[in-house]
N, C-alpha and C positions, 0 to 999 in steps of 0.2 A: 680449234684443234679439239678433237674428241678425247675425252678422258677414258682411260681404262677403268675397270672395276675397282682396282686398288686405289687409283687416284680419286675416284668418287667417294670412297670410304674415308680417305684422309681428309678431304674437304668437308664432308659431313661431320666428322668428329671435331674438326676445328671450329665449325659453325656452332656446334652444341656447346663447346667450351666457352666461346665468346659470348653467346646468348645467355648461357647459364650463369656465367660470371656477372653479366650485366644485371640479371634479375637478382642475384645474390647481393650485389653492391647496392641496388636500389632498396632491397628489403632491409639492409643494415642501416639505412638512414631513417627508418621509422621506429618510434618507440613502441614498446609492447602494448601500451594503452592508446595506440593510434586511432583517431577518429576521422571519418570523412568530414568534408566541409559542412555538409548538411547536419550530421550528428553533432558537430561542434557547436553550430548555431542553436541547436535545440537543447543543449546541455547548459544548465545554469552555472554561473560563476561559483567557485568553491566558497566564496564568502557567504553564500546563501544556504549552503549545506548545514545540516545540524552538527556535523563533525567535518571540518575542513580537511582533516588528515586521512579520511577514509579513502581506500583505493577505488578506482573507477568501477571495479567489479561490484562493489557494494551498492553504488548508485544504480547500476543496471539490473541488479537482482530484483529491485522493487518493480521495475518495468516488466520483466519477463514473468515474475511470480503472478502478478495480478492479471496480466494478459491471459494466463492459463486458468487461474482460479475463477474468474468471472464467467467465462463461457461454460466451464465444466461444473461449477457448483451453483451458479445462479442463472444458467440458461441465457446469458447475454448473447444477443445476436447483432448483426450489423446495423439493424434499424432500431435497436433498443435505445431508451432514454435512461441515462445513468447519472446518479448523484454520488459524489464522494464527500464524506465528512472529514475535514482536516486534510486538505489536498496538498499542503506544503507548497513547493514551487512547481507542482505539476509532475512530480516524479513518476507516480503510477500511471497517470494519464498518457504519458509518452507512448506506452505500448498500445493504448486504445486508438491512437491516431491511425494506425493501419487497419483497425477493426471496425470502428463505427463509421457509417455512411449516412448522410442526410436521407430521410428525416431523423435518423438516429442522432443522439446528442449526448454531450457530457457537460455536467455542471459540477463545480467544486467550490467549497468555501473554506477559509482558514482564518486564524486570528492574527497572522503575521502579514501586515499590509505590504511590505516590500516584496515578499515572496509572491503575493497575488499580482502585484504590478509587473513583476518580472515574467511570470507565467503568461500573463495577458500579452506582453510584448513579443515573447518568443513563440507562443503556440496559437493564441487566438488570431494573431495576425495572418497565419497561414491556414487556420482551420476555424472559421467563424462559428461552427457548431460546438466548439469547445469554449466554455465560459467560466471565468473564475471571479469569485466575489469575496470581499473582505467582510468578516463577521467580527464586530467589536465586542468579543466575549472576553471576560476577565480570565487571565491565565497567569499564574504566579511567575512562570518563567518567561513566557513569550509576549504577554500583553497585560502587564500589571496595572495599566490604567484603563482596562476594558470597562465598558459602560454597563454590561449586562452579565449576570451569572449564567453559567452553562445550564444550571437547573431551571432557568426561566427563559432560555433562548428559544425563539420560534424560528424554525427553518424558513427562509424567505422564498418559499415556493408554494404553488397552489396544491390543493388536495389531489391525491391520485395522479401525480404527474410523472412518476418514474417507474420503470420496470425493475430497476435494481438500485439499492442504496448500499454503499460499502464504506468501510473505514479501516485504514491500515495503522495499527499501533496508536489508536486514540482511546479506546475503551480500557486500555491498560493504565490510564491515568484518570479515569472518571470515577468520582465518588458516587455512592448509591443514588442520591437524589438527581445527580447529573445523568447517570446511566438511565434511570427511569424516564427522565424527560426526553432523552435522545431516542429511546425505544418508542415513546409515544409519538414523537415527531416523525420518526421513520414510518410507523404505522399509518400516519395521516397522509404522507406524500407518496406512499407505495400504492401502485395499482393492484387491482385484483389479479391474483396469480403471480405477482412480483415476488422477489426474494431480496433479502439483505445478507451481507457478509461482513462480519466484524472479527478482527483478530483481537484476542485477549488471552488472559491466563485463567484456566479452569482449575480451581482449587482441588478438585477431586484427583488430579494427576500429581499433586505435590506429595512427596514421600518423606519430607523432613529435611532439616539442614544438612548440607553436604551432598545432597543427591542431585540437584539440578546441574546444568552445564555451566552455570555462573552463580556466584554468591549474590548477584543482583536479583536473582529469582528465588530468594528464600523468603517465605511468607510465614513468619513465626509469630506475628502479632495480630490477633483478631481485631477487627475494626469495631470499636465500641458501639453497642446497641444494634448491630446488624448481623444477624445470623448468616453464616456461610460467606463472610467477607473477611479477608485478611490482607495485611500490608507488610511491606519490608521495613518502612520507617514510620513509626507511630507519630513522630513530630511533623513529618511531611508525607501524609498518606497518599497524596496524589502523585508522588514520585513513581510508584509502581504498586498496583493493586490487583488482587485476584478474587474471583467469584466462584462459588460452588455451582454445580449444575442446577441444584434446587433453587438457589438465589436467582440465577439467570432465568429459570423457568417461571418463577413468581413474577419477576419484573416484566418478562415478555407477555405473560398472560394478562397482567393488568393493563398492558398497552394494546391488547388485541392482537398479539403475535403469538406464534408457537415455534418451538425449537424443532427444526427439521433435521439437523445434523450437526455433530461436533467432530471435527477432524483434529486429532492430537498433533501437537507441535514438538519441536526438538527440545525445548527448554527444560522439560521435566526429566529428560534422560531415561524415559521408560522404554522397555522393549516394545516391539511391534511397529505399527505404522507411525510415521512422523513426517510432516510435510513442511509447513512454515516453521520459523523459529518459535512463534507463538501458536496457540491453538486457534482454529478457525471455527467460528460459530455461524451457522446458516439459519436464518429465520424466515418465516412467511406469515401472511395474514392468517389469523386463527380460523379454522374450519367452523362453519356454522351448521 
């Protein structure tokens, strides 16, 4: 039996109501932080997070931030070789899975063995050009039995083997001798024309107690014997530390590097541009 125009309209409206309600019911069964099966397999257990109570958005922000920073600030391309200092459980490298293609590669090292083992199981298993290594470096919080001091650690890679070296929230904890060594090691493994990207706190942006976005970022105590270096807690200086542009420039120059750019972060609560929570430092081999 042929339907008239009115009948067709009625049937169409009924179908929309049924189909729409079906979609609505299905969407209500998923939590706001729903992940696909693939994303869930690539996400580490919360017991490995630095803060198990962080929302999933905080975990993902690391991924998307560095996926943007590395190509835009360090010219990372799909065939680049990239090294991460302090790779944790592979949180920033997740974004690079869709970016780097063989012969491009990612290498990362960290002091927490269990995180390295987990990243290897989750990520290297599906992307062999992503490699994670344990570095037995002493760390008061994460590796108190470490065999070597950060100031003496030699990056376990050949000279001139990377197009980019980066670290997310590592230099915010390195004391001057440690920072100097990491700059030197970066210069050694960086290829000609390569770039390094480190997040840290630049003391020049600090305007005094009560001005940053958090009391954790107040640097009222000069670090004894080091010009242009200040800390939050004198008794535990590695908790959080800041360096002036001059101090950064001196250390970079001694290592054979030069400062190419500093991008201000949100922490200082200054007007103008602000990108990451911390400031972003871009270095390159010193011009000859």
